[in-house]
VEXDRENKOL-791052 format. One line per field, with one value per residue (C-alpha): residue in three letters; z, x, y. Coordinates in Angstrom, 1 decimal, padded with zeros to 4 digits, m for minus. Layout:
N
residuo: ala; ...
zz: Z; ...
xx: X; ...
yy: Y; ...
***
This chain:
127
residuo: met; lys; thr; lys; leu; ile; leu; leu; phe; thr; phe; ile; thr; ser; ile; ser; thr; leu; ala; gln; lys; asn; glu; ser; leu; cys; lys; val; asn; val; glu; asp; ile; ser; lys; ile; thr; ser; phe; gly; tyr; leu; ile; gly; tyr; ser; val; gln; phe; lys; asn; tyr; ser; ser; lys; ser; val; asp; gly; ile; tyr; trp; thr; ala; tyr; tyr; tyr; asn; asn; asp; asn; thr; leu; ile; lys; ser; glu; glu; thr; ala; phe; asn; ser; thr; asn; leu; ile; asp; pro; ile; val; ser; gly; thr; thr; lys; thr; ile; ala; arg; ser; pro; arg; val; lys; gly; ala; ser; lys; val; ile; ile; arg; ile; asn; lys; leu; his; phe; val; asp; asn; ser; thr; cys; ser; lys
zz: m000.4; 000.9; m002.5; m004.3; m002.3; m003.6; m006.8; m007.0; m005.5; m008.1; m010.8; m009.3; m009.4; m012.5; m014.3; m012.3; m013.5; m017.2; m017.2; m016.3; m018.8; m021.1; m024.2; m027.8; m030.5; m034.6; m033.9; m031.7; m027.7; m024.4; m023.6; m019.6; m017.4; m014.7; m012.1; m009.4; m006.3; m003.3; 000.0; m001.7; m005.4; m008.5; m009.5; m012.8; m015.3; m018.4; m020.7; m023.5; m026.6; m029.4; m033.0; m034.5; m037.9; m041.3; m040.8; m038.6; m036.0; m035.2; m033.0; m030.4; m028.1; m025.3; m022.4; m018.5; m016.2; m012.0; m009.7; m006.2; m004.3; m004.1; m007.9; m007.5; m010.7; m009.2; m012.2; m016.2; m018.6; m022.0; m023.3; m026.4; m028.2; m031.3; m032.9; m034.0; m036.0; m032.4; m031.5; m033.9; m035.1; m033.8; m036.3; m037.4; m034.7; m032.5; m028.9; m027.8; m023.5; m023.3; m019.8; m018.0; m014.6; m013.7; m009.7; m008.8; m005.6; m004.0; m007.3; m007.0; m010.5; m014.1; m017.0; m020.5; m023.2; m026.8; m028.4; m031.8; m034.1; m036.2; m039.5; m041.3; m044.3; m042.8; m042.3; m038.8; m037.0; m034.2; m031.8
xx: 000.3; 002.8; 004.4; 001.4; 001.1; 004.7; 004.2; 000.6; 002.3; 005.5; 002.6; 000.5; 003.8; 005.3; 002.1; 002.2; 005.8; 004.8; 001.9; 004.4; 006.8; 008.0; 006.3; 008.0; 006.6; 007.7; 011.4; 011.8; 012.7; 012.2; 015.8; 016.4; 013.5; 015.5; 013.4; 014.2; 011.9; 011.8; 009.9; 007.8; 007.2; 008.4; 009.4; 010.9; 012.1; 014.1; 013.6; 015.9; 014.3; 016.5; 015.3; 015.8; 014.5; 015.7; 014.0; 014.1; 011.4; 010.6; 007.4; 007.0; 003.8; 003.4; 001.7; 003.4; 002.5; 002.9; 003.4; 003.7; 006.0; 003.0; 002.9; m000.8; m001.7; m001.2; m001.6; m001.2; m000.8; m000.4; 002.9; 005.2; 008.2; 008.2; 011.6; 011.9; 014.3; 015.5; 015.7; 017.0; 014.5; 016.1; 018.0; 018.2; 020.2; 020.5; 019.1; 017.5; 016.9; 014.0; 012.9; 009.4; 008.7; 005.2; 005.1; 003.2; 002.9; 003.8; 005.0; 008.2; 007.6; 007.4; 006.1; 006.1; 004.4; 004.4; 001.3; 002.6; 005.1; 005.8; 008.6; 010.4; 008.6; 004.8; 004.4; 002.9; 002.6; 000.5; m001.2
yy: m000.2; 002.5; 001.6; 002.3; 005.7; 006.9; 005.8; 007.8; 010.8; 010.5; 010.6; 013.3; 015.5; 014.7; 016.0; 019.2; 019.8; 019.1; 021.4; 024.0; 024.3; 026.5; 026.2; 026.8; 027.4; 027.1; 026.4; 029.6; 028.0; 029.7; 029.2; 030.7; 032.7; 034.6; 036.4; 038.7; 038.9; 041.5; 041.7; 039.1; 040.4; 039.1; 042.8; 041.6; 038.9; 038.5; 035.7; 034.4; 033.4; 031.3; 031.2; 027.9; 028.8; 029.9; 033.2; 036.4; 036.7; 040.4; 039.6; 037.2; 037.2; 035.3; 034.7; 035.0; 032.6; 033.7; 030.3; 030.2; 028.0; 025.7; 026.1; 027.8; 030.2; 033.9; 035.5; 035.5; 038.1; 039.0; 040.5; 041.1; 041.9; 043.7; 044.7; 048.7; 050.7; 050.6; 046.6; 044.6; 041.2; 037.7; 036.8; 033.0; 030.8; 033.8; 034.9; 037.7; 038.6; 040.3; 042.1; 042.8; 044.0; 042.8; 043.1; 040.2; 039.5; 035.9; 034.9; 032.8; 031.0; 032.3; 030.0; 031.0; 030.3; 031.6; 032.1; 033.6; 034.9; 037.6; 037.4; 039.9; 038.4; 039.6; 035.7; 034.7; 031.5; 030.5; 027.8
***
């Protein structure tokens, strides 16, 4: 009986871990997320996007999910990166780090899901 409970707990834990994995889209991956917390608030994070596709990306639209230590979702928000004349697109094979400052009370984890990509040739890719 004890072994069955341990196996059940391991299975449930692995499901919640899989559900909270960063999601990539059309060969653009979330490589790393760094977060900054202060006085119980998540005050900032930076996310590294790596472009494995053959085209340059000039727009990324994603949802950030903020979780506490118990893996309870606190908040989610949609945000985006768009290249301009001051910020270059993400060329094929390169990485770009984007910073955001959401200020979410009690959040200790950030999960990123890419929803849509825009390429310099005006093509798009979305879920």
